[in-house]
N, C-alpha and C positions, 0 to 999 in steps of 0.2 A: 298657518299650516307650515310644518317643518319639512323641508325637502332636502334630501341628501343624495348627491351624485357621487358614485365611486369610480375612480379611474385606475382600476387594477391593471389595465392594459399598459399604462405608462411604465409602471414598475416592471411588469413582465417583459415588455419590449426592451427596457434597459438591461435586464438580466440576460435576455437572449442576444441582443445586439451588441452589448458592451461587455458585461461581466463574463459571459460565456466565451466571447472572443478573447478577452484578456486572460481567462483561465487557460484556454488552449495555447495561447502564445507563451504564457509562463510555463505551462507543462512542457511544451516543446523546448523552451530554453533550459528547463531543468534537465531534461533527458540529454540534450546536447552537451550541457555543462558537465553532467556526471560522466558521460562517455569520454569527454575531453579530459577530465580529471583522471579517469582510469587509464586512458591511453598515455597521458603525461607521466603519471607515476610509474607505470610499467616500463615506459620508455627510459625513464631515468634509472630505474632499477637495472634494466638491461645494460644501459650505457656504463654505469658504475661497475657492474659485475664484469663486463668485458674489459674494463680498465684493470681490474684486479687480475683477471685471467691472463691479460697481456703480459703482466710481470712474470708469468710462468712460461708463456708460449715463446717469447723472444729468446730467452737463454736456452731453453730446452731444444729449440729448433736448430740452434747453432753449435750445440755441444757434440762431442764425439760420441759414437755409439757406445763405446766402453764406459763413458762417463755419464751416460743418460740416467742410470739408476741412482748413482750417488748425487748427481745434481738435483734430481727430482726430490730425493730425500731431504737434502739440505734446505731447499726452498719451502718444502711443506713444513719442516720443523721450525723454520724461522719466520713463518707467515704470522703477522701480528693481528690481523683482523679476522681471527677465526670465528668470533661471535657474529659476524655480519654475513659471511659467505663461506661455503665449503668448496674447496678446490681439490679435485682428484686428478692424479696422473695415471694414465692407463698404458698398458703395454700394447704390442702389435696385435694381440688377440682380443683386446677389449677387457682384459682383467685389470682390476684396480691394484696398482702397485703401492701407491702412497696417497694419503689424504690429509688435508690440514686438520682434520678432526681425529686422525689415527689411522691405523691400517685397516684395510677392508678387503673383502672378497668380491667376486663378480656380482654385481647387482643385476638380478634378472629383469628388473624394470628400468630399462635405459632406452626409451624410444628415440631420444635425441641422438644417441650413438648410432642407432640403426639408420636414422635420417642422414647423419653425417657420412656414413659409409655409402648410402645410396647417392648422395650428392657429390661425394668425393671431396668434401671440404668442411662445411659447418652444418650442424643440425641442432634445431631448438625444439623444445617441448614444454608445454604447460599442462599440469594436471596434478592428481593426487598420487603421492608416493605410496610405498608399501604400508606405511603407518597411517595413511589417510590425511596427510598434511598437504596443503596446496603449495606446490613448488614450481619454480621456473628453472629449467635446466638447459644447458647448451654445451655441445661438444665440438671441439676444434681438432681436426686430425693433424698430426705431425708427419711430414714427409721428408725423405732425404733427397739428394740431388737427382737421383734416378726416378723419383716419383713414387717410391715404395713407402708404405705406411709403416712407421716404426713405433708409433705411440699416439697418444691423444691427451689433451687437457680438457677436463670436464668440470664445469662449475654448477653448483646448485644453490639457489637462494630461496628461502621461505617467503611465500606471499601473504602469510597470515597477518603480520603487522601492517603490511602495505594495504591489504584489503580492509582491515579495520580502519586505517586512516582514511582510505577512500570512502568507506561507509560513513564515517563521521562528517567528512566534508559534504557528502551528498545529503545527509540528514540536516546539516546546518543550512544547505542550499534550499532544501524543501521547507524548512522552518521559515526562512526568509521569504520564500515564495508564498507560503500560507499567510505570513504577516502582511505581505503586500496586498494579497487578495482580500484579507480581512479589512485592512485600512481602506482599500478601494470600495469594498462593499458598504462599510459604515459611512464613509464620506459620500458615496453615490446615493445611498438611501436617504441620507440627511439632505442632500441636494434635491433629490426627487421629491421628498416630503415638503421641502421649502417651496417647491413649485406647485405640487399637486394640491396642497391644502389651500393656498390662495385661489387656485383655479376652481376648487370645489366651492369656495365661498363666492367667487364671481358667478359661477353657474347657478348656485342656489339663490343669490340675491337677484340675478338677472331674471330668473324664473318668477320670483316674487314680484319684481317690477313689471314683468310682462302680464302678471295676473292683476295688476292695479295697485300693488302695495308700494307706493312711491316713498314711504318712510324708511324702507330697508336701506341699510348702509353696510359697507364692508369695512372691517377694522383693519387699518393699514399698519403693518408691522415692519415694513422694509422700505428703503428709499431707492430701490433699483427699478428695473423695468416692470416687475410685478407690482411694486408699490405704485408706480405711475399708472398702470392699468387699473388698479383698484381705485385710485384717486379719480381717474376718468369716469369709471362706473358710478362712483359717488356723485361726481359733478353732473353726469347725465341724469341720475335719479333726482337731484335737486332741481335741474332744469325741467324735467318732466313733471315734478310736483308743482313747480310754479306755473307751468303751462296748464296743468290740470286745474289748479286753483283759478287761474285767469279764465279758463274755459267755463268753469262753473259760475264765476262772477259774470261772465259775458251772457251766459244763458239766463241767469237771474235778472241781469239788467235788461236784456232784450224782452224777456217775459214781462217785466214790469212796464217797459216802454210800449209794448203791444197792448197790455191789459188796460192801461190808463185811457188811451183814446178809444179803444173798443168799448170800454164801460161807458164813456161819455156818449159815444155814438148810439149805443143801444138804449141808454137812458133817455137821451133827448129824442131819439126816433120814436120811442113809445109815447113820450110826452106829447110830441108833435102830432102823432097819429090820433091820440085821444082829444087833441085840441082842434082838429080840423072841423071848420064850420062854427066853432064857438069862440076861439081866441086866436085870431090870425097873427097877432103879435108874438105869441108863444110859439106858433108854428114857424114863423120866420126866424125867430131866435134859435129854435132847435135846428132848423136846416143850416143856419150859419155855423153852429157848433159842429154839426155833422160834416159839413164841407171842410171846416178848419181842421178837424181831427183826422179826416180822410187824407187831407194833404200831408199832415204830419206822419200818418202811416205810410203814405206813398214815399215820402222822403226816407223814412227808416228802411223800407223794403229796397229802395234803390241803393241805399248805402250798403245793405247786406249783399245785394247783387254785385255791386262794384267790388266788394271785398272778395266775393267768390270768384269773380273774373280775375282779380289780382292774384289770387292764390293759384289759379290754373293758367296764368299767363295769357289770358284772352281779353285784356282790356282793349276795347275798340276806340281808336282815336282818329279824328279827321283834322289834319294839319293845314293851317293857313295863317297868314299874317293878321294880327289884330292889335288895336290900340289899347295899351294897358290902362290908361286913365279911364277910358269909357267902361271897360269891363269891371274894373275895381269900383268905379262909381255906382254901377248897377247893383253890385253885391252890397255896397254900403247902404244904398237906398232901401233894399229889402229889409234891413234891420233897424232903420232909423226910427220908425214909429214904435216898434217893440221896445227899443232901448229907451225911448221917451217914457213909455208906460212903466218901465222898471226903474225909472229915475236915474238912468245912466246916460251921460253925454257922449254921443258918437260924433267924432270930428274927423272929417275927411279932408286932407290937404293935398289936392292933385298937383302933380309936377307942372311947372310952367312950360317945359319943352315937351314936344311930342315924342312918346316912347312906344315903339312897336316891337313885339315879340312874335316868334313863329311857333305855332303849336295848335292844340285843340282848345278853342276858346271856351267851349262848354265845360271841359274838364278843368281848365284853369279857373274859371268862375266857380266851379264846385269847390276847388281848394280854398279860394277866398271866402266862400260862404261857410265852409267848415271851420276855418280859423276865426272868423268874426263871431260865429255862433258859440264857439268855445269861450271867446273873450267875454261874451255877454252872459253865458251861463255861470261863469266863475267870478263875475263882477258883483259889486254891491251897490245899493242905492246911494247916489251921490258920487259914484265912480265915473271913470272916463275911459273911452276907447279912442285911440288916436291912430288913424290910418294915413301913412305917408310914404309915397313912392319916390325913388330917386335913382339916378344913374351913377354908376361907379365902375371904372375899369372894364367898360364894354358890357356891363350887365345892368339889369334892372333889379333894384333891391326894394321890395315892398315890406315895410315894417308895420306890424299891427300890434300895438301896445295896449295893455289894460292895467287898471289899478286894482285888480281883483285879489283873490286869496293867495295867488302865487303857487309855486310848486316846490316841494321839499328837495333839497340837494340830492338825497338818496334816490329820488324818483325821476330826476331830471333826465338821466341817460336812457330811461325806459319808456318815456311818454309816447314815443313813436312806435312802440311795439304793438302788435295786434293783441287785442283783448285787455291791454293794460290800462287801468284807471288809477291815477294817483289819488283822486278824491272820489270815494264811493258814495258820498252824500248827494252828489249832483247827478241828474238824469244823463243818460247817454249810453251808447253801446260799447265805447272804448275802441272802436275801429276807425272812427272818422279821421283822426290824425295819421293813422297808419296808411289809409287809402290816399290821403293828401300827399304824404311823403312819397309813396310809390308813383303817383301821377307826376310829381315834380321831377323825380329821377328819370322818368321816361322822356322828360323834356330837357335832359342834361342840366338840370338845375339843382338847387339845394334848398332844404327846409330846415332852418336853424331855430332852436328854442333856447331862450335865455330867461331865467326867472329867479326871483328872490321871494321866499316864503313870507307872506304877510305884506309884501310891497306890490307885486304885480308880475306880469309876464309879457315878454316881447317875442313874437314869432316873426322871423324874417324869411321871406320867400325870395330866392335869387334865381333869375332867369336870364339867359343870354339875349342880348339885343339882336334883332333881325336886321342884318346888313342889307340883304336882298332876299326876296321871297323865292325859294327854290321851285323848280318845275314840279308839277304833280299836285293833286289836291288832297290826297289822303294816304295814310299808311295804316296797316293793321299790326298792332303790337300785342 
């Protein structure tokens, strides 16, 4: 079943939280920039125009009244930058006497002159002249020593070229801003897509895994954090698949382990029941089989219960000092006759010195039994099991070696995992060694497995020697 999860909110959040903010910032910068450009150019125009006008104001202010008209005429006729600015010389009544562009009469539209009269010095004005052209005008009054106005210098400059230049600069600025936003949008959407698509894949595959499809995998296309996340999901799926396979194998193995003794019990119980009063030998044989298989079932159920307690952290232990040789010898004796029937030589070589450990003697014995049972199950007729304890560096090291089928190198690191069985041809639940390893860990020890396929296996149980028996009889772990 194909499942697709869409994350529109991620893109929309990016648009609202990043792109929109960036758009507003760029818009504000564009407005500020355009206002600055306009102010800068107009200020430059006014500064340059005032410099041109100053070349008229200084000489006209210092000339004699009788020379005012002739001086103004000379300066207007000899002005070289007539194409850039128009400068007019006015009389005391505001009439235009001379102009750098020719003679003229009184211009009825001179707000700058009116402002200069009201200010008593300089007046400026920006607007459309009589022909509709956008201009900047400024009038400077000329006064004699007594403060009387005897004339004025007025300059006029067209703002059409300046406004066109300002407009082009602003258009270029807007184009640059749009280009920045476009690049940001493309790169942002590409970045979001590169995140959202793997997240969709992770979500889809995670849902499939949650529904039990452990074969689903994410195609890794990057080596960044997203790729690492995808790799982790794939690894999780592989581990879940292995755990699922081991669980199924465990259920199959336990079912088989339970079915075999139950079949024997049921069959011999029916046979014994029919033989009561007629064949006492068959009855006794049947009861022996029922007892033997019941004990086998009891051991399997206890193993499962121990595993359940181990999983929930409720393994109950009663700690006390115990002699290792005696406990190990009891475990070996339990399998001596069975080993003889299977044609396997079981050799126990107790240590000469007395070795005592501190722990739960029944749990430690259970570990020895599990290991010896495995050594016997995986051995062959004519093989050997050698049990040999020794002391080394303040520890007891119990080596249980067999000459059985051995364990493949690829399985060696996993034989202590729950449910894992390296050899599925031999009976067993696959949890005995996992339980044994947990028990040894609770005793601050180690359970080591060394094996060569086709040669044999050596399991070494390492337990610390008991220097002196601590106070208290039991602990609950």
